[in-house]
C-alpha positions in Angstrom: 0.0 0.0 0.0 2.8 2.4 0.9 4.5 1.8 -2.5 1.2 2.3 -4.2 0.7 5.7 -2.4 4.2 6.7 -3.1 3.8 5.9 -6.8 0.6 8.0 -6.9 2.3 11.0 -5.2 5.2 10.7 -7.7 2.8 10.7 -10.6 0.9 13.7 -9.2 4.1 15.7 -8.6 5.6 14.9 -12.1 2.2 15.6 -13.7 2.0 19.0 -12.1 5.5 19.9 -13.3 4.5 18.6 -16.7 1.5 20.9 -16.6 3.4 24.1 -15.8 5.9 24.2 -18.7 3.4 23.7 -21.6 0.9 26.1 -19.9 3.5 28.7 -20.0 4.3 28.0 -23.7 0.7 28.1 -24.9 -0.4 31.0 -22.7 2.3 33.3 -24.0 1.4 32.5 -27.5 -1.9 34.4 -26.9 -0.1 37.3 -25.3 2.6 37.7 -27.9 0.5 40.4 -30.0 0.0 42.4 -26.8 3.8 42.1 -25.7 4.7 43.1 -29.3 2.7 46.3 -29.2 3.9 47.3 -25.7 7.6 46.9 -26.6 7.1 47.9 -30.3 8.6 44.5 -31.4 8.6 43.4 -35.0 7.4 39.8 -35.9 10.9 38.3 -36.0 12.0 39.7 -32.6 8.6 38.7 -31.1 9.4 35.1 -32.3 12.5 35.3 -30.1 10.3 35.7 -27.0 9.2 32.1 -27.7 12.4 30.8 -29.3 14.8 32.0 -26.7 13.0 29.8 -24.0 13.1 26.8 -26.3 16.7 27.3 -27.3 18.0 27.6 -23.7 15.9 24.5 -22.7 17.4 22.5 -25.7 20.9 23.6 -25.0 21.0 22.4 -21.4 18.5 19.6 -21.6 20.7 16.5 -22.5 23.7 17.7 -20.2 21.2 18.0 -17.4 19.7 14.6 -18.1 23.2 13.1 -17.8 24.0 15.1 -14.6 20.8 13.9 -13.0 21.8 10.3 -13.6 25.0 10.9 -11.6 23.9 13.3 -8.8 20.3 12.4 -8.6 17.1 13.0 -10.5 15.1 14.5 -7.6 17.8 17.0 -6.9 17.9 18.2 -10.5 14.0 18.1 -10.8 13.7 20.3 -7.6 16.4 22.8 -8.7 14.6 23.1 -12.0 11.3 24.0 -10.4 13.0 26.6 -8.2 14.8 28.2 -11.2 11.7 28.1 -13.3 9.5 29.7 -10.5 12.0 32.5 -9.7 12.5 33.3 -13.4 8.8 33.4 -14.1 8.4 36.1 -11.4 11.5 38.0 -12.9 9.9 37.8 -16.3 6.8 39.6 -15.1 9.1 42.4 -13.9 11.0 42.8 -17.1 10.5 46.3 -18.7 12.7 46.0 -21.9 12.7 43.4 -24.7 16.2 42.5 -23.7 15.4 41.8 -20.1 12.3 39.9 -21.3 14.3 37.5 -23.5 17.1 37.1 -20.8 14.5 36.0 -18.3 12.9 33.6 -20.8 16.4 32.1 -21.2 16.5 31.6 -17.4 13.1 30.0 -17.6 14.4 27.7 -20.3 17.3 26.6 -18.1 14.9 25.6 -15.4 12.6 23.9 -17.9 15.7 21.7 -19.0 16.1 20.4 -15.5 12.4 19.5 -15.4 12.2 17.9 -18.8 15.4 16.0 -18.4 14.3 14.3 -15.2 10.4 14.0 -14.9 9.9 11.3 -17.5 12.9 9.4 -16.3 11.6 9.5 -12.7 8.2 8.1 -13.9 10.0 5.4 -15.9 12.1 4.4 -12.9 9.1 4.1 -10.6 6.5 2.2 -12.7 7.1 -1.1 -14.2 7.0 -1.9 -17.9 3.3 -3.2 -17.8 2.1 0.1 -16.3 4.4 2.5 -18.2 2.2 3.3 -21.2 -0.7 4.1 -18.9 1.3 6.6 -16.7 3.1 8.0 -19.6 -0.3 8.6 -21.2 -1.6 10.3 -18.1 1.6 12.5 -18.1 1.0 13.4 -21.7 -2.7 14.1 -21.0 -1.7 16.5 -18.1 0.8 18.2 -20.5 -1.9 18.8 -23.0 -4.2 19.9 -20.3 -1.6 22.6 -19.7 -1.5 23.4 -23.4 -5.3 23.5 -23.4 -5.9 25.7 -20.4 -3.0 28.0 -21.4 -4.7 29.9 -24.2 -8.0 30.3 -22.3 -6.5 31.3 -19.0 -3.6 33.2 -20.7 -6.1 35.1 -22.8 -8.3 36.0 -19.7 -5.3 37.2 -17.7 -3.9 39.1 -20.6 -7.3 40.8 -21.5 -8.5 41.7 -18.0 -5.2 42.0 -15.9 -1.9 42.0 -18.0 0.4 39.7 -19.8 2.7 39.9 -16.7 0.0 38.1 -14.6 0.6 35.0 -16.8 4.1 34.7 -15.4 3.0 35.4 -11.8 0.3 32.8 -12.1 3.0 30.3 -13.2 5.2 31.4 -10.4 2.4 30.5 -8.0 2.1 27.0 -9.5 5.8 26.6 -9.2 5.8 27.4 -5.5 3.1 24.7 -4.9 5.2 22.2 -6.7 8.2 23.0 -4.7 6.3 22.5 -1.5 4.9 19.0 -2.8 8.4 17.8 -3.8 9.9 18.7 -0.3 7.0 17.0 1.6 6.0 14.1 -0.6 8.9 13.0 -2.8 11.2 11.2 -0.4 13.1 8.8 -2.8 16.2 9.6 -5.0 17.2 8.0 -8.2 20.7 7.6 -9.6 21.8 5.1 -12.1 25.3 6.4 -13.1 27.2 7.4 -10.1 30.6 6.3 -11.6 30.1 8.3 -14.7 31.8 11.6 -15.5 30.3 14.7 -17.1 31.3 15.5 -20.7 31.7 19.2 -20.3 33.4 19.8 -23.7 30.7 17.8 -25.5 28.1 19.8 -23.8 29.7 23.0 -24.8 30.1 21.8 -28.5 26.5 20.9 -28.5 25.2 24.1 -27.1 27.3 26.1 -29.6 25.8 24.1 -32.5 22.2 24.7 -31.5 22.8 28.4 -30.8 24.4 28.9 -34.2 21.8 27.0 -36.0 18.7 28.8 -34.5 20.4 32.2 -34.7 21.3 31.6 -38.3 17.8 30.5 -39.2 16.4 33.6 -37.5 18.4 36.0 -39.6 18.2 34.5 -43.0 18.4 35.5 -45.9 21.3 37.6 -44.7 24.7 36.2 -45.6 25.6 35.9 -41.9 22.6 33.6 -41.5 23.9 31.2 -44.2 27.3 31.4 -42.6 25.9 30.6 -39.1 23.8 27.7 -40.3 26.7 26.3 -42.3 29.1 26.6 -39.3 26.4 25.0 -37.0 26.3 21.9 -39.2 30.1 21.6 -39.1 30.0 21.9 -35.3 27.2 19.2 -35.1 29.5 16.9 -37.2 32.4 17.6 -34.7 30.1 16.9 -31.8 29.1 13.5 -33.3 32.9 12.6 -33.7 33.7 13.6 -30.3 30.7 11.8 -28.6 31.7 8.5 -30.4 35.2 8.6 -28.9 34.7 9.8 -25.3 34.1 7.2 -22.6 31.2 9.0 -21.0 29.4 11.0 -23.8 26.7 13.6 -22.8 24.7 12.0 -25.7 25.2 8.4 -26.3 25.4 8.2 -30.1 25.6 4.4 -30.0 22.0 4.4 -28.7 21.1 5.7 -32.2 23.5 3.5 -34.0 22.6 0.2 -32.3 19.0 0.7 -31.4 16.8 1.3 -34.5 13.6 1.6 -32.4 15.1 4.3 -30.3 16.7 6.1 -33.4 13.6 6.3 -35.6 11.2 7.0 -32.7 13.3 10.1 -31.8 13.4 11.1 -35.5 9.6 10.7 -35.7 9.2 13.0 -32.6 11.6 15.6 -34.0 9.7 15.6 -37.4 6.3 15.8 -35.8 7.0 18.8 -33.5 8.8 20.4 -36.4 5.5 20.1 -38.5 3.2 21.2 -35.7 4.8 23.5 -33.1 4.4 26.8 -34.8 0.7 26.2 -35.8 -0.4 27.8 -32.4 1.9 30.8 -32.9 0.9 31.4 -36.5 -2.8 30.9 -35.7 -2.7 33.3 -32.6 -1.2 36.1 -34.8 -3.8 35.2 -37.7 -6.8 35.3 -35.2 -5.8 38.5 -33.4 -4.6 40.4 -36.5 -6.5 39.1 -39.6 -9.8 38.2 -37.6 -9.3 41.0 -35.1 -10.4 38.7 -32.2 -9.5 39.5 -28.5 -6.9 37.4 -26.6 -9.7 35.7 -24.8 -11.6 34.7 -27.9 -8.3 33.7 -29.4 -7.5 31.4 -26.4 -10.9 29.8 -26.5 -10.5 28.9 -30.2 -6.9 27.5 -29.7 -8.2 25.3 -26.8 -9.6 22.9 -29.4 -6.2 21.3 -30.3 -4.9 20.5 -26.8 -8.3 19.5 -25.5 -8.3 16.7 -28.0 -4.8 15.8 -27.0 -5.8 15.6 -23.2 -8.8 13.4 -23.9 -7.2 10.8 -26.3 -3.6 10.8 -24.9 -4.4 8.3 -22.1 -6.2 6.0 -24.5 -3.4 6.1 -27.0 -1.0 5.3 -24.1 -3.0 2.3 -22.9 -3.2 1.0 -26.6 0.6 1.3 -26.9 0.9 -1.2 -24.0 -1.0 -3.7 -26.3 -0.4 -2.8 -29.8 2.9 -2.0 -31.6 3.7 1.7 -31.2 4.7 1.7 -34.8 1.1 1.2 -35.8 -0.6 3.7 -33.4 1.9 6.4 -33.9 1.9 6.2 -37.6 -1.9 6.5 -37.7 -1.5 9.7 -35.5 1.0 11.0 -38.1 -1.4 10.4 -40.9 -4.1 12.3 -39.0 -1.8 15.2 -38.4 -0.9 15.4 -42.1 -4.6 15.7 -43.0 -5.0 18.6 -40.6 -2.0 20.5 -41.9 -3.2 20.0 -45.5 -6.4 21.7 -44.5 -4.5 24.7 -43.0 -2.7 25.6 -46.3 -5.6 27.4 -47.9 -6.7 29.6 -45.0 -7.2 33.3 -45.9 -9.1 36.4 -44.6 -12.5 34.8 -45.4 -11.9 31.5 -43.7 -14.5 30.8 -41.1 -13.8 30.3 -37.3 -15.7 27.0 -37.5 -13.2 25.7 -40.1 -10.2 26.7 -37.9 -11.7 24.9 -34.9 -12.5 21.7 -36.8 -9.0 21.6 -38.1 -7.5 22.2 -34.7 -9.7 19.3 -33.4 -8.3 17.0 -36.1 -4.6 18.2 -35.4 -5.2 17.5 -31.7 -6.4 14.0 -32.3 -3.5 13.3 -34.6 -1.0 14.4 -32.1 -2.5 12.5 -29.2 -2.5 9.2 -31.2 1.1 9.8 -32.1 2.7 11.2 -29.0 2.0 8.7 -26.1 2.8 5.5 -28.1 6.0 7.3 -29.4 7.0 8.3 -26.0 6.5 4.7 -24.7 8.5 3.3 -27.5 11.4 5.5 -26.7 11.6 4.8 -23.0 10.9 1.1 -23.3 13.7 0.6 -25.9 16.6 1.4 -23.5 17.9 -0.2 -20.2 17.3 1.7 -16.9 20.7 3.2 -16.7 19.9 5.2 -19.9 16.5 6.4 -18.7 17.8 9.9 -17.9 19.6 10.1 -21.2 16.6 8.8 -23.0 14.2 11.2 -21.3 16.6 14.1 -22.1 17.0 12.9 -25.7 13.3 12.8 -26.3 12.7 16.1 -24.8 15.6 17.5 -26.9 13.9 16.1 -30.1 10.8 17.7 -29.0 12.5 21.1 -28.5 14.5 20.8 -31.5 11.4 20.3 -33.5 9.8 23.3 -31.8 12.7 25.4 -32.6 12.9 24.4 -36.1 9.2 25.0 -36.6 9.5 28.5 -35.1 12.8 29.0 -37.2 10.8 28.2 -40.3 8.1 30.7 -39.3 10.6 33.5 -38.5 12.5 32.8 -41.7 9.4 33.2 -43.8 8.5 36.3 -42.0 11.9 37.7 -42.5 12.0 36.9 -46.2 8.4 37.7 -47.3 7.4 40.5 -44.8 10.7 41.8 -43.7 11.4 42.9 -40.1 8.1 44.9 -39.6 5.2 44.9 -37.1 2.2 43.0 -38.5 -0.2 45.8 -39.5 -3.0 45.9 -42.2 -0.6 46.9 -45.0 1.2 43.8 -44.4 -1.7 41.3 -43.9 -1.5 39.9 -47.5 2.2 39.2 -47.0 1.5 37.6 -43.6 -1.1 35.3 -45.1 1.4 34.3 -47.9 4.0 33.5 -45.2 1.5 31.3 -43.2 0.4 29.5 -46.5 4.1 28.6 -47.3 4.7 27.6 -43.7 1.8 25.3 -43.5 2.9 23.7 -46.9 6.4 23.1 -45.5 4.9 21.6 -42.4 2.7 19.2 -44.5 5.8 18.0 -46.4 7.7 17.4 -43.1 4.7 15.3 -41.7 4.6 13.2 -44.8 8.2 12.3 -44.3 7.6 11.6 -40.6 5.1 8.8 -41.5 7.9 6.9 -43.0 10.3 7.6 -40.1 7.5 6.3 -37.7 7.1 3.1 -39.8 10.8 2.5 -40.1 11.3 1.9 -36.4 10.2 -1.8 -37.0 8.7 -4.0 -34.2 9.6 -3.2 -30.6 8.2 -6.2 -29.0 9.0 -9.9 -29.6 5.4 -11.1 -28.9 
């Protein structure tokens, strides 16, 4: 009974932590147009308010996953919540675009500690036959955060201020800290004898920074140079990780484990194809359709509500059916929704947008839980921290690439201007091309999902 109570407590705490970070991401999407007007930020700089957080999380995620294996996942998890909470409060106090983005970077560092440990803790506590169910619950709570973010964020932005979103998140963080200190008694370490690959971590961080920065300033020549150098640095990182005894990212997991490799690739592609949809539709609804933040939030709820409802079911199915089948079906449904977004224009009805978001949410739910179960079940327990960090990195890399594509198209087609009526036609052209690119990416993701092969012997 004690063990059962402890497992339920850990599921509750990790679920609350899994709620906070996506809530922040989706809530700020609704407030971005208001933030842009207050600070007179152009569309590209506004994109950095979202991207700086994702970039910082991605840079530190895999190293923190490895460090948590050595020094303890609970310690890293708690420290991450503390940093995230403090930085949320500081973000609310930021009075310049520079300070706002710096505070978002600090938030990203805290998120990296949370992402790199929460799924690993769950996987350590629950046995294989229960894993799909609890991961499905975790994903559902994540999508509950995504679904409530636009609505609550819209209300807070419209009736209080955009700063109140960050203060609300700070309050949730304080509650989580108290629960960890009082209810999470155990500690998990699987790699005490390992050493930290500081040089590999630095090379990895530089590569991601150069890549995303380069994408954001294209088509300038410096952008092409930055992207080109980042690819070289990524190649150097791979060579380094293959030869060091304790790599920050175990490349052999990808080389020798087809299921792990293609499941991560499928995750990266799926997030690349879908993550900027909320950002683009928020700008579309508040600019082209002239809707309030609250009404925009209510519409954007459609996608994550479907995720929250169907993720537990998909997770349970992945305990019984090959993840390759369920996840690939989810990718096909996602592809259909992206195809339907390509023709949207100023005359597209709100009902059309809502129906499409419902389809997108269903597709994502059917893909995500089985794919996560496939990744975590394809490695031994000493690699849970690394696998959890790798999965979250694929998610964040996909999110950054998705946002990078959106910012690149804004930069090329609109230029670095604020979205105003004289640029609405160019904005719509940018979104049409973006959704077309996302559709092609998703089509390729179907084959990556199928290529993972069977993950069970029976």
